[in-house]
C-alpha positions in Angstrom: -108.3 79.3 169.5 -108.7 76.3 167.8 -111.2 75.8 165.1 -114.2 73.9 165.7 -114.7 73.6 161.5 -113.5 70.7 159.5 -111.7 72.0 156.7 -110.5 70.7 153.1 -112.4 67.7 152.1 -113.6 66.8 155.5 -116.5 69.3 155.1 -119.6 68.1 155.4 -122.2 68.0 151.9 -125.1 70.4 153.0 -128.1 68.1 152.9 -130.4 68.4 150.1 -134.1 69.4 150.7 -137.2 66.7 150.4 -138.3 68.2 147.2 -134.7 67.9 145.7 -134.5 64.2 146.9 -138.2 63.0 145.8 -139.2 64.8 142.8 -139.0 62.2 140.7 -141.7 60.0 142.3 -144.0 62.9 143.5 -144.4 64.6 140.6 -145.8 61.7 138.5 -148.3 60.4 141.7 -149.1 63.9 142.5 -150.6 64.1 138.4 -152.1 60.6 138.7 -153.4 61.7 141.4 -155.6 65.0 140.4 -156.6 63.0 137.3 -157.8 60.0 139.5 -159.8 62.5 141.6 -161.1 64.2 138.7 -162.4 60.9 137.0 -163.7 60.1 140.6 -166.0 63.7 140.6 -167.4 63.0 136.8 -168.0 59.7 137.8 -170.3 60.4 141.1 -171.9 63.5 138.9 -172.8 61.3 136.1 -174.1 58.4 138.5 -175.8 60.3 140.4 -177.4 62.5 137.3 -178.2 58.8 136.3 -180.2 57.4 139.6 -182.2 60.8 140.1 -183.7 60.7 136.3 -184.4 57.1 136.7 -186.3 58.2 139.9 -187.8 60.5 137.9 -192.0 60.1 137.3 -191.8 60.3 133.8 -189.1 57.8 132.8 -190.8 55.2 134.9 -194.7 56.0 133.9 -192.6 56.0 130.0 -190.8 52.8 131.0 -194.2 51.3 132.2 -196.0 52.1 129.3 -193.5 50.7 127.0 -193.3 47.2 129.3 -197.3 47.5 129.0 -197.7 47.6 125.6 -198.5 44.1 123.3 -197.2 45.9 120.3 -193.9 46.3 121.9 -193.9 43.2 123.3 -194.5 41.6 120.4 -191.7 43.7 118.2 -189.0 43.7 120.8 -189.6 40.2 121.8 -191.3 40.1 125.1 -189.3 42.0 128.4 -186.5 44.0 127.6 -183.7 45.8 129.2 -184.0 49.9 129.2 -180.3 51.1 128.7 -179.0 54.4 129.8 -180.8 57.2 128.8 -179.5 59.4 126.0 -180.4 62.9 124.9 -181.6 64.1 128.0 -182.9 67.4 128.8 -185.1 68.3 131.7 -186.1 72.0 132.8 -188.1 73.6 135.5 -189.6 76.8 134.9 -192.2 78.7 137.2 -192.9 75.2 138.7 -193.4 73.5 135.4 -191.0 70.8 134.3 -190.7 69.5 130.6 -188.7 66.6 130.1 -187.1 65.2 127.0 -185.4 61.6 126.8 -184.7 59.3 124.2 -183.9 55.4 125.7 -182.7 52.5 124.1 -184.6 49.6 124.6 -182.6 45.9 124.4 -184.9 43.5 123.8 -184.3 39.3 122.8 -186.1 39.5 119.3 -185.5 43.2 118.1 -183.7 47.0 119.7 -185.7 49.7 119.6 -185.5 53.5 121.4 -187.9 55.1 123.5 -188.3 58.7 122.7 -190.7 60.8 125.2 -191.6 64.3 125.5 -193.6 65.4 128.7 -194.8 68.2 131.0 -195.0 68.5 134.7 -197.4 70.8 136.2 -198.9 69.9 139.5 -198.3 66.1 140.3 -198.8 64.4 137.4 -196.8 63.6 133.9 -198.8 64.6 130.7 -197.0 63.2 127.7 -196.9 65.2 124.7 -195.1 62.5 122.5 -194.2 58.6 123.7 -193.5 56.1 121.2 -191.0 53.2 120.2 -188.5 53.1 117.1 -187.8 49.7 116.4 -184.4 49.0 114.8 -186.3 47.7 110.8 -188.0 51.2 111.4 -191.7 50.4 112.7 -192.8 52.8 114.8 -195.3 52.3 117.7 -197.2 54.9 119.3 -197.7 54.7 122.8 -200.3 57.5 123.1 -202.7 55.9 120.4 -205.0 54.0 122.4 -207.3 53.2 119.4 -210.3 54.6 120.7 -212.1 57.2 119.0 -211.1 60.6 120.5 -213.1 62.6 122.6 -213.1 65.6 120.0 -214.9 65.6 116.9 -214.4 64.9 113.5 -213.2 68.5 111.5 -216.2 69.1 109.9 -216.2 68.9 106.0 -216.6 71.3 103.5 -219.9 71.1 102.0 -220.3 70.0 98.0 -222.7 72.9 97.4 -220.4 75.8 98.4 -217.6 73.9 95.8 -217.5 75.6 92.4 -219.0 73.0 90.0 -217.4 74.5 86.8 -214.0 75.4 88.1 -211.7 74.4 85.9 -208.0 73.4 87.0 -205.6 76.3 87.5 -202.9 76.3 85.5 -199.2 76.3 86.5 -197.1 79.2 86.6 -195.4 80.1 83.7 -191.8 79.0 83.8 -189.8 81.9 84.7 -185.8 82.3 84.3 -183.4 82.6 87.1 -182.7 86.0 88.2 -185.4 87.6 86.0 -188.7 88.6 87.3 -188.4 87.0 90.7 -187.0 87.0 94.2 -183.8 85.8 95.2 -183.4 82.1 94.4 -181.0 80.1 96.6 
């Protein structure tokens, strides 16, 4: 029987697999694809978080208060643009939402930062802290309405209760470090 397989120099070279032929371009494309998808997912997460934060009532109320305040308009030079919020913390526990955030404000005359601390119990946001810190050091409190507070002022101590003959107390004697004292740091 004659042999059907060629022998010697005429034998066909076994064909290489796909990976052996294409790994030089497949590895870089695969790595770049993975990095690109991670970047896209991170961008989507940041964008979603930012858009949900901008829609939050505390943010919109704080920006509205700052835009309506004449002192802020005067310090920043009229209308301003709110920037990307930083130092943002929002937490919800037992139906009570607490938010703390700082928003940079870019005005034509000066820049500043809007600082807010607010709580939401039910539907309305109640600000505990709301002020604009201008870059020149001026602090504009947005919760200070300039009206007298509804709370009665602290009663002063009557003068007849203070001793009239009281001599000023002497400062404590100088103590040497490490002797007759508590631990000093």
